[in-house]
C-alpha positions in Angstrom: -78.2 -88.7 37.4 -77.2 -87.9 33.9 -79.4 -84.8 33.8 -78.1 -83.7 36.8 -74.6 -83.9 35.9 -75.1 -82.4 32.4 -77.0 -79.2 33.9 -74.2 -77.4 35.2 -72.1 -77.7 32.1 -75.1 -76.8 30.1 -75.3 -73.5 32.3 -71.3 -72.7 31.8 -71.5 -73.2 28.1 -74.5 -70.4 28.2 -72.9 -67.9 30.7 -69.5 -68.1 28.5 -71.7 -67.5 25.1 -73.7 -64.8 26.8 -70.3 -63.4 28.1 -68.5 -63.4 24.7 -71.7 -62.0 23.3 -71.5 -58.7 25.3 -67.9 -58.4 25.6 -66.0 -55.8 23.6 -63.9 -57.2 20.7 -60.3 -57.2 20.9 -58.1 -54.2 20.5 -55.2 -56.5 19.4 -55.2 -58.4 16.1 -53.0 -60.0 13.7 -52.6 -59.7 10.2 -51.6 -61.7 6.9 -49.0 -59.3 6.0 -46.8 -62.0 3.0 -47.7 -64.6 1.0 -45.4 -66.7 -1.8 -46.8 -69.4 -3.4 -50.1 -71.2 -2.3 -51.3 -70.0 1.3 -54.5 -71.4 2.7 -56.5 -70.1 5.7 -59.6 -70.7 7.3 -61.4 -68.2 9.9 -62.5 -69.2 13.3 -66.2 -70.1 12.3 -65.2 -71.9 9.3 -64.7 -75.8 8.5 -63.0 -75.6 5.0 -59.8 -74.0 3.8 -59.6 -70.9 1.4 -57.2 -69.3 -0.3 -55.3 -66.6 2.0 -56.0 -63.3 1.4 -53.3 -60.3 2.1 -54.1 -57.7 5.1 -57.0 -60.2 6.5 -57.5 -59.4 10.4 -55.6 -62.7 12.3 -57.8 -63.2 15.4 -58.4 -66.1 17.8 -59.6 -69.2 16.0 -57.9 -68.6 12.8 -55.7 -71.2 11.1 -52.9 -71.1 8.3 -51.3 -73.5 6.0 -48.5 -73.0 3.5 -48.2 -75.8 0.7 -44.7 -76.9 -0.6 -42.5 -74.3 -1.8 -44.7 -71.8 -0.1 -43.8 -69.1 2.7 -46.2 -66.8 4.7 -46.0 -64.1 7.3 -48.4 -62.8 10.1 -47.8 -59.8 11.7 -49.3 -58.9 15.4 -48.0 -55.9 16.4 -44.4 -56.3 17.3 -44.6 -60.0 16.7 -43.6 -61.2 13.2 -44.4 -65.3 12.5 -43.0 -66.2 9.5 -43.8 -69.6 8.1 -41.8 -71.8 5.9 -43.5 -74.6 3.4 -45.6 -77.6 4.4 -46.6 -75.7 7.8 -49.5 -75.6 9.8 -50.1 -72.5 12.3 -53.1 -72.1 14.5 -54.1 -69.1 16.4 -55.2 -70.4 19.9 -55.5 -66.6 21.6 -54.8 -63.2 19.8 -56.2 -60.4 22.1 -55.5 -58.2 24.9 -54.1 -60.6 27.2 -51.9 -63.0 25.6 -50.6 -64.4 22.0 -50.7 -68.1 22.0 -50.6 -70.0 19.0 -50.0 -73.9 17.8 -47.2 -75.3 15.3 -48.5 -79.0 14.7 -46.3 -79.4 12.0 -43.4 -77.4 10.0 -41.5 -74.6 10.6 -41.7 -70.9 11.8 -39.3 -68.4 12.5 -41.0 -65.8 15.0 -39.3 -62.2 15.4 -40.3 -60.2 18.4 -39.5 -56.5 18.5 -41.4 -55.6 21.8 -43.2 -57.3 24.3 -46.5 -58.0 22.9 -49.9 -58.1 25.0 -48.9 -60.7 28.1 -45.3 -60.0 27.7 -44.5 -63.3 25.6 -45.5 -65.3 22.8 -46.4 -68.9 23.8 -46.1 -71.7 20.8 -47.7 -75.2 21.6 -46.0 -77.8 19.6 -46.7 -81.6 19.5 -44.0 -82.3 22.1 -44.4 -79.5 24.7 -44.8 -75.8 25.1 -42.3 -73.0 24.1 -42.4 -69.8 26.0 -40.6 -66.9 24.2 -40.0 -64.3 27.4 -37.8 -61.8 25.3 -37.5 -59.8 21.9 -35.6 -61.7 20.0 -35.6 -64.1 16.8 -36.5 -67.6 17.5 -36.6 -70.8 15.2 -39.2 -73.7 15.8 -39.3 -76.8 13.8 -42.2 -79.1 15.0 -41.2 -81.8 12.4 -43.6 -83.6 10.1 -46.4 -86.1 11.1 -46.1 -89.8 10.1 -50.0 -90.5 8.8 -52.2 -89.5 11.7 -49.3 -89.3 14.3 -47.7 -86.4 15.3 -44.1 -85.8 15.1 -42.5 -86.8 18.4 -39.4 -84.4 18.1 -39.3 -80.6 18.2 -36.2 -78.6 17.9 -36.0 -74.7 19.1 -33.3 -72.3 18.2 -32.6 -69.2 20.0 -30.8 -67.0 17.4 -31.4 -63.7 19.7 -33.6 -63.7 22.9 -34.3 -66.0 25.5 -36.6 -69.1 25.6 -38.1 -71.7 28.0 -39.5 -74.9 26.9 -42.0 -77.1 28.8 -42.8 -80.5 29.4 -45.4 -81.9 31.6 -42.6 -82.3 34.2 -39.6 -80.1 33.8 -38.7 -77.0 32.0 -35.6 -75.8 30.1 -33.9 -72.6 29.2 -32.5 -72.0 25.8 -29.6 -69.3 25.5 -29.0 -67.3 22.4 -27.0 -69.5 20.0 -28.4 -73.1 21.4 -30.7 -75.5 19.8 -32.7 -77.2 22.2 -34.2 -81.0 21.0 -37.5 -82.1 22.9 -38.0 -85.7 22.3 -40.8 -88.1 23.3 -43.9 -87.7 25.4 -43.0 -87.1 28.5 -40.1 -85.2 26.4 -36.1 -85.5 27.1 -34.0 -82.3 26.6 -30.8 -82.2 24.9 -28.7 -79.1 23.8 -26.0 -78.1 21.4 -24.7 -75.2 19.5 -27.3 -73.9 17.2 -27.1 -72.4 13.7 -29.8 -70.5 11.3 -31.1 -72.4 8.3 -31.6 -70.7 4.8 -35.2 -70.0 6.0 -33.9 -68.0 8.9 -31.8 -65.9 6.4 -34.8 -65.5 4.2 -36.7 -64.0 7.3 -34.0 -62.2 8.3 -33.9 -60.6 4.5 -37.7 -59.7 5.3 -37.1 -58.3 8.7 -34.4 -55.9 7.4 -36.4 -54.8 4.3 -39.6 -53.9 6.7 -37.2 -52.2 9.2 -37.7 -48.2 8.1 -35.6 -46.3 10.9 -38.9 -43.8 11.8 -40.9 -46.4 13.1 -38.5 -49.4 14.1 -36.9 -47.6 17.0 -38.5 -48.9 20.4 -39.7 -46.7 23.1 -37.7 -47.0 26.1 -39.5 -49.2 28.2 -41.8 -52.1 27.1 -45.0 -49.9 27.7 -43.6 -46.3 27.6 -46.4 -43.7 27.1 -44.1 -41.3 24.9 -42.5 -41.9 21.7 -38.6 -41.6 21.4 -37.4 -39.1 18.6 -38.0 -40.6 15.5 -40.8 -43.0 16.3 -44.1 -41.9 15.3 -46.6 -44.9 15.9 -46.4 -47.3 18.6 -44.8 -51.0 17.8 -47.9 -52.5 19.1 -49.5 -51.1 15.9 -50.1 -54.0 13.7 -48.8 -53.2 10.0 -46.6 -50.4 11.3 -43.3 -52.3 9.5 -44.5 -51.6 5.9 -45.2 -47.8 6.2 -41.5 -46.6 6.0 -41.1 -48.8 2.5 -44.2 -47.5 0.7 -44.4 -43.7 1.9 -42.9 -41.1 3.7 -43.4 -39.4 7.2 -43.5 -35.5 7.5 -45.1 -32.9 10.1 -48.2 -31.1 9.8 -48.8 -28.0 12.0 -52.2 -29.2 13.0 -52.0 -32.8 13.0 -48.2 -33.4 14.0 -46.7 -36.7 12.1 -48.5 -37.7 9.0 -47.7 -40.4 6.4 -48.2 -39.8 2.7 -48.3 -43.0 0.4 -45.6 -43.0 -2.5 -47.5 -44.6 -5.2 -51.3 -44.5 -5.8 -54.1 -44.5 -8.3 -55.1 -40.8 -10.0 -58.8 -41.6 -8.6 -57.5 -43.1 -5.2 -58.9 -42.7 -2.0 -59.0 -44.2 1.4 -61.2 -47.4 1.6 -61.6 -47.2 -2.3 -59.1 -50.0 -3.7 -60.0 -53.0 -1.5 -62.9 -55.2 -0.7 -65.5 -56.0 2.6 -65.3 -58.9 4.6 -67.4 -60.5 7.2 -65.0 -61.2 10.0 -66.5 -61.8 13.6 -66.6 -60.5 16.3 -66.6 -56.9 14.4 -68.7 -57.9 11.4 -68.0 -55.7 8.0 -64.2 -55.0 7.9 -62.2 -53.6 5.1 -59.4 -55.5 3.7 -57.2 -53.3 1.5 -55.1 -54.0 -1.7 -52.1 -52.3 -1.2 -49.1 -54.1 0.5 -48.8 -51.2 3.1 -52.8 -51.4 3.4 -53.4 -52.2 7.0 -52.5 -50.0 9.6 -53.6 -46.5 7.6 -57.3 -48.0 7.6 -57.9 -49.6 10.9 -55.9 -46.9 13.3 -55.8 -42.9 12.5 -57.6 -40.8 10.4 -57.1 -39.6 6.7 -56.9 -36.1 5.3 -56.0 -34.2 2.1 -53.0 -31.9 2.1 -53.2 -30.3 -1.5 -54.0 -32.7 -4.2 -52.5 -35.7 -2.0 -53.8 -38.0 0.6 -52.2 -38.3 4.2 -52.7 -40.7 7.0 -52.7 -39.0 10.5 -52.0 -41.7 13.0 -52.7 -39.0 16.0 -51.6 -38.9 19.3 -49.0 -41.3 20.5 -50.5 -44.4 22.5 -48.7 -47.5 23.8 -51.7 -49.4 23.1 -53.7 -48.4 19.8 -57.1 -50.3 19.4 -57.8 -51.7 16.0 -60.7 -51.0 14.3 -62.5 -52.7 11.4 -62.5 -49.3 9.0 -62.6 -45.9 10.3 -65.5 -44.9 8.0 -69.2 -43.4 8.4 -71.8 -45.2 6.5 -74.2 -43.5 4.7 -77.8 -44.8 3.3 -80.8 -43.6 1.7 -79.3 -42.6 -1.7 -81.5 -43.3 -4.7 -79.5 -44.0 -8.0 -82.1 -45.7 -10.3 -81.3 -49.4 -9.4 -83.5 -52.0 -7.9 -81.4 -52.4 -5.0 -80.4 -49.8 -2.1 -76.6 -48.8 -2.6 -74.4 -48.7 -0.1 -72.0 -45.8 0.8 -69.0 -44.6 3.3 -67.0 -41.1 3.8 -63.5 -42.2 5.2 -63.2 -40.3 8.8 -61.0 -37.2 9.2 -59.2 -36.0 12.4 -61.1 -35.5 15.4 -64.2 -37.0 13.7 -65.9 -39.8 16.1 -65.9 -43.3 14.7 -69.4 -44.9 16.0 -68.6 -48.7 15.9 -71.5 -50.6 13.8 -71.0 -53.8 16.1 -71.3 -54.0 19.7 -69.1 -52.3 22.2 -69.0 -50.5 25.5 -68.7 -47.0 25.9 -65.1 -47.7 27.4 -64.2 -49.2 24.0 -65.5 -46.0 21.9 -63.8 -43.8 23.9 -60.6 -46.1 23.8 -60.6 -46.6 19.9 -61.2 -42.8 19.1 -58.8 -41.4 21.8 -55.8 -40.9 19.4 -58.0 -38.6 17.0 -60.5 -37.0 18.6 -60.0 -34.1 21.4 -61.8 -34.0 24.7 -64.7 -32.3 23.5 -65.3 -35.1 20.9 -64.9 -37.5 23.6 -67.5 -36.1 25.7 -69.9 -36.5 22.7 -68.9 -40.0 21.8 -73.2 -41.0 21.7 -74.1 -38.0 19.6 -74.5 -38.9 15.8 -76.8 -36.3 15.0 -75.5 -32.8 12.5 -72.8 -35.3 11.5 -70.4 -33.5 9.4 -67.4 -34.7 7.5 -64.2 -33.0 6.3 -63.8 -35.9 3.5 -67.1 -35.6 2.2 -66.0 -35.5 -1.5 -64.3 -39.1 -1.1 -67.4 -41.2 -0.4 -67.6 -44.3 -2.4 -70.9 -45.9 -2.9 -71.4 -49.5 -4.7 -74.5 -51.6 -4.8 -75.6 -53.5 -1.9 -75.2 -56.9 -3.7 -71.6 -56.2 -4.4 -70.8 -55.1 -1.0 -72.2 -58.5 0.7 -70.3 -60.4 -2.2 -67.2 -58.7 -1.2 -66.9 -57.4 -4.8 -63.6 -55.3 -5.7 -65.1 -52.1 -4.7 -63.1 -50.0 -7.3 -64.9 -52.0 -9.9 -68.3 -51.8 -8.3 -68.2 -48.3 -8.0 -70.9 -46.3 -8.7 -71.1 -42.4 -10.0 -73.4 -40.6 -7.6 -74.1 -36.7 -8.4 -74.2 -34.6 -5.8 -77.9 -34.0 -5.9 -78.3 -37.6 -5.3 -75.7 -37.5 -2.2 -77.6 -34.9 -0.8 -80.1 -37.0 0.3 -77.7 -39.5 2.0 -77.8 -39.9 5.4 -75.6 -41.4 8.2 -76.8 -45.0 9.5 -75.5 -46.7 12.3 -76.3 -50.2 11.4 -75.6 -52.6 8.9 -77.9 -55.5 10.0 -79.7 -55.4 6.8 -76.0 -56.2 4.8 -75.9 -60.1 5.5 -72.9 -61.5 4.1 -72.7 -64.2 1.2 -70.1 -66.9 1.2 -67.8 -64.9 -0.7 -67.6 -62.4 1.8 -66.0 -64.8 4.2 -63.5 -66.4 1.9 -60.0 -65.6 1.2 -59.0 -64.4 -2.5 -55.8 -65.0 -4.3 -54.0 -63.1 -7.0 -53.6 -63.5 -10.7 -50.5 -62.8 -12.0 -51.5 -59.9 -14.0 -53.1 -58.5 -10.5 -49.7 -59.0 -8.7 -47.9 -56.7 -11.6 -50.2 -54.3 -10.7 -49.3 -53.6 -7.1 -47.7 -50.7 -6.0 -43.5 -50.7 -5.5 -41.8 -49.7 -2.5 -40.5 -45.9 -2.4 -39.8 -44.9 -6.1 -38.5 -41.8 -7.5 -41.8 -40.0 -8.7 -45.6 -40.6 -8.0 -47.1 -42.5 -10.4 -50.5 -41.9 -11.5 -52.9 -43.8 -13.5 -56.7 -43.0 -15.2 -58.2 -40.1 -13.1 -61.7 -40.2 -11.7 -63.5 -38.3 -10.0 -64.9 -37.6 -6.3 -68.7 -36.6 -6.1 -69.8 -34.0 -2.7 -72.2 -35.1 -0.5 -74.7 -32.3 -0.2 -75.7 -32.0 3.4 -72.3 -33.0 4.8 -70.3 -30.2 5.5 -66.6 -29.8 5.6 -65.1 -29.4 9.3 -62.2 -26.9 9.6 -59.5 -28.0 11.8 -58.9 -25.6 14.9 -56.9 -27.2 17.5 -53.1 -27.4 17.2 -50.9 -30.3 18.3 -47.5 -29.4 19.7 -45.7 -32.5 18.3 -42.1 -32.1 16.6 -42.3 -31.4 13.0 -40.5 -34.0 10.2 -40.5 -32.2 7.2 -39.9 -34.4 4.1 -37.6 -33.0 1.4 -38.9 -31.6 -1.8 -36.5 -32.6 -4.5 -37.4 -31.7 -8.0 -38.8 -35.0 -9.7 -41.1 -35.8 -12.4 -43.5 -35.9 -9.8 -44.2 -32.4 -10.3 -45.5 -32.7 -13.7 -47.8 -35.7 -13.1 -51.5 -35.1 -12.7 -52.9 -35.1 -9.2 -53.4 -38.6 -7.6 -57.0 -37.0 -6.0 -59.4 -34.6 -7.0 -58.4 -31.2 -5.3 -61.2 -29.7 -2.9 -61.3 -26.9 -0.6 -59.7 -27.8 2.6 -58.4 -26.2 6.0 -54.8 -26.1 4.4 -53.8 -23.2 1.9 -54.0 -24.1 -2.0 -50.2 -23.2 -2.3 -49.5 -25.8 0.4 -48.0 -28.7 -0.7 -47.3 -32.2 0.6 -43.7 -33.6 0.5 -42.8 -35.1 -2.9 -41.4 -38.9 -1.9 -37.7 -39.5 -2.1 -35.9 -42.5 -3.4 -34.9 -44.3 -0.6 -32.3 -47.1 -1.1 -33.2 -50.6 0.2 -30.3 -51.5 2.9 -30.7 -55.3 1.8 -28.3 -56.2 -0.7 -29.5 -59.6 -1.4 -32.9 -60.2 -3.4 -36.0 -59.9 -1.3 -39.5 -60.4 -2.3 -42.2 -57.6 -3.3 -44.8 -58.3 -0.7 -48.2 -59.8 -2.8 -51.3 -57.9 -2.3 -54.6 -58.2 -3.7 -55.3 -56.3 -6.9 -58.4 -54.8 -7.1 -58.6 -55.7 -11.0 -58.4 -59.9 -11.0 -58.9 -62.2 -8.3 -58.6 -66.1 -8.8 -59.2 -69.7 -6.9 -62.3 -68.2 -5.1 -64.8 -70.6 -6.2 -62.6 -73.8 -4.9 -61.6 -75.0 -1.6 -58.1 -74.6 -0.9 -55.5 -77.1 -0.2 -54.6 -77.7 3.9 -54.7 -80.8 6.5 -57.9 -81.5 8.4 -59.2 -78.8 10.5 -60.1 -79.5 14.2 -61.6 -76.6 16.1 -61.0 -76.5 20.0 -64.1 -76.4 22.4 -64.6 -73.5 24.5 -64.0 -75.4 27.5 -60.6 -76.6 26.0 -59.7 -72.8 25.1 -60.5 -71.5 28.7 -58.8 -74.5 30.3 -55.5 -73.5 28.5 -55.9 -69.8 29.2 -56.2 -71.0 32.8 -53.6 -73.3 33.2 -50.6 -71.7 30.9 -49.7 -69.1 33.6 -49.2 -71.5 36.5 -47.1 -73.9 34.7 -43.8 -72.1 35.4 -44.3 -72.6 39.3 -44.8 -75.9 39.2 -41.7 -77.2 37.0 -38.4 -78.3 37.8 -35.3 -77.1 35.6 -33.9 -80.0 33.5 -30.5 -81.1 34.3 -29.1 -80.1 30.9 -25.5 -79.1 30.3 -24.9 -75.9 28.0 -22.6 -76.1 25.2 -19.9 -74.0 25.3 -19.8 -71.5 22.5 -16.4 -69.7 21.4 -18.6 -67.7 18.9 -22.2 -65.9 18.8 -24.7 -65.9 16.3 -25.5 -62.2 14.9 -27.5 -60.9 12.2 -25.6 -59.5 9.5 -26.6 -58.0 5.9 -25.5 -61.4 4.5 -27.8 -63.4 6.8 -27.2 -65.1 10.0 -23.3 -65.7 10.6 -21.2 -67.0 13.6 -18.9 -64.6 15.0 -16.3 -64.3 17.5 -17.6 -63.8 20.9 -16.3 -61.0 23.3 -14.4 -62.5 26.3 -16.7 -61.4 29.0 -19.5 -63.4 27.1 -17.8 -66.3 27.4 -17.4 -65.7 31.0 -21.2 -65.1 31.3 -22.0 -68.3 29.4 -19.4 -70.8 31.5 -21.2 -68.8 34.6 -24.8 -69.4 33.5 -23.5 -73.2 32.4 -22.4 -73.7 36.2 -25.6 -72.2 37.8 -27.8 -74.8 35.8 
């Protein structure tokens, strides 16, 4: 009897494992976008906490913990989750179908700029589930456990938007300006007028600080296929929020809207200042040092305009597909050391990205569709005669440095044109097995933080100049097709930047030598109160990499638990009755201001609407 009863379960687990192995990786991911103080995280396949790494991709199964006096922020497309001190957050599901997180303890402020995949954000708390069904801003306090006993009281405040909270027997809608309290198991509900906390004001300052007018405009419909004027990328692109603060947009006659980083090193090139991490299911993934270094390295392509690098997001699509690194790996290089080195070239416009991990033809097409024309899409599996426009920007490191996750610009080796002439494109990285350090987080030293790029400055900052060695056999590709996109030419003010050394070594390109990229302008910050500058990894100094980070006990849900939760969540709404709880009468409404969240006099028609809603429920 025992063997018979366990056989179906074993077959089910084996079947699920086989399907997971053959499935495409998710197109939607998150990003650790800010840390302040000691922040810990663990990937889905790890049982110990590590120190959090800025720009580390966030996916299903990851967990985060903020120590006392610490804060952190996770971006996932249009969703921003900010964690207060002593807060634990587990990512239950973050993919193309849903965004579901668990908040076992602590406080989170969640801002939703546009509907994410699945249409809402679901938060599991110790007392009940919280469905954030509309764009807006929400405060969720799961309390603190007593020993091993979870909190039995959770508070949910709707600052903007609409919330539904659910217990096993009933549900309740929480209107803007209201705070709901769930107590006990099964929970009882209570409603009262809500107010923001100092942490909500801090979160609002972060939101306003990151809100460039070019990117924050939303499409007229949740999944519109065309951008509104001034919108260059979809709000579903993770990391778009930092582009306005650290660079500027312009127009290119061949590629449409392009973005220029304001401050980079003189020898900077894409995929050179950061490190490689091994992150399932993709495998080797680029983690950049710059505070803005997520979207430009996981979407789009790079090109040089005169002496400057420009990021080309490509054609606007509502749901861009994340890639771990849009590069071509090269091998077969002999540089006189005992181990074979590893090299890579940043892909340019119209160059096909060939995944070095399992992916279907549909996935390969979708990950390339923004930057590859129809002719290129018809030859996605053809890797012969590879030619790269960014051939002079190849970066080469020893294999051991690569697999340890070392800082690339420190480990980079100089390679001559003759040595690179023997390079060949490689489609498999199976020989590069990760060491444990390539899976762990890295924290910053104070010196490293001081060297980070600042938000838009009056002039470019250049550091020590370096050189890019050209790859002999890899020929430059001249762009031919033109895109009919609206151009947004940046201003060209006179500044000290005109006398600075070039940021990167110039080389022959499709653009005339006398064509200049736009000089950066001095963007005035719209937020009056102090906002911490985002912390990023520095390529020069890491700390806390050899010891375990602090955090509560880690529990990984089983595959059966995850599947059961995914199947049960959509059915719950139709099975529950609305709780009979009166809504508080509000004579003022809560609203965001430059000074924080404040209550203001509500228009008369809003008061009547609130009274009508109260009578309805």
